[in-house]
Structure formats: C-alpha cells, structure tokens
C-alpha positions in Angstrom: -32.4 -23.6 -5.2 -33.9 -21.7 -8.3 -32.6 -22.5 -11.6 -32.7 -20.9 -14.9 -34.8 -21.9 -17.6 -32.8 -20.4 -20.2 -29.8 -20.6 -21.1 -27.9 -16.7 -20.3 -26.0 -16.1 -24.1 -22.7 -13.8 -23.6 -24.0 -10.7 -24.6 -26.5 -10.1 -22.0 -23.2 -12.3 -19.9 -20.9 -9.0 -20.7 -23.3 -6.3 -20.2 -24.3 -7.2 -16.0 -21.0 -7.8 -16.3 -19.9 -4.5 -17.2 -19.8 -2.6 -13.9 -17.1 -4.6 -12.7 -13.8 -2.9 -13.2 -10.9 -2.2 -11.0 -11.3 1.5 -9.8 -8.4 3.3 -8.5 -7.6 3.6 -5.3 -7.6 7.6 -4.1 -4.5 8.6 -3.8 -3.6 12.2 -1.1 -1.0 13.9 0.0 0.3 13.7 3.3 -0.3 17.1 5.0 3.0 17.0 7.5 5.7 15.0 4.3 3.5 15.1 1.8 4.2 11.8 0.7 1.9 10.0 -1.4 -1.0 8.3 0.2 -4.2 6.8 0.9 -6.8 9.1 2.1 -8.6 7.9 6.1 -4.6 5.7 6.2 -2.4 6.9 8.8 0.3 8.2 5.6 3.6 5.2 5.6 6.2 7.9 5.3 5.9 9.9 8.4 3.5 8.2 10.6 1.2 11.0 10.8 -2.8 11.0 10.5 -4.4 14.5 9.7 -1.9 16.4 11.1 -1.4 13.7 14.8 1.1 11.9 15.4 0.5 8.1 15.1 2.9 6.4 15.0 6.3 6.1 15.6 8.7 5.6 12.5 12.0 3.7 13.6 15.0 5.6 12.4 17.4 3.0 10.6 20.7 2.8 11.2 24.2 2.0 9.3 25.6 -0.9 10.0 29.0 -0.6 12.4 31.9 -2.1 11.5 34.1 -3.7 14.3 37.7 -2.7 13.3 38.0 -6.8 14.6 36.3 -7.8 11.8 39.1 -5.3 9.3 42.2 -6.5 10.5 41.2 -11.2 10.3 40.1 -10.1 6.8 43.6 -8.7 6.1 45.6 -12.0 7.7 
C-alpha cells in the first residue's frame, strides 16, 4: 500500500476539500396538491407521482369517546 513521502500541509488539504460540501436538495411542487416534494419522489402529502396515484393515504379518524367512560369518570 502506498504511503505519503511528504506531509501535506493544512492549506493543501483544505484546497482539496473545498468541493466536499452539502448542497440543498432539489425541491419541487406536487402537480396534484401543490405541496413541496423532492424531485423524482412520491408526494408525501397525497401519494401521487407524475399524475398517478401510487400510494393511497390512510385517513386519520378522531378517537370516539364511549358514553360509559364519561359516566364512570363523573362518579
């Protein structure tokens, strides 16, 4: 395995690493609902991709309180 013959300076190391940086992800809008989404990905809000429904979203239901629970807590 090759070993360096001479030490690389901090400046040389930092010049090499100038291109190693984080870029912001490409964010577009969903054509169906208008929510922001990553390009080439399914929309998290509605489940559509390129105008087609790919994943059906589950509807969240509100919890229903039973009449018996209210009576017991009042006693």
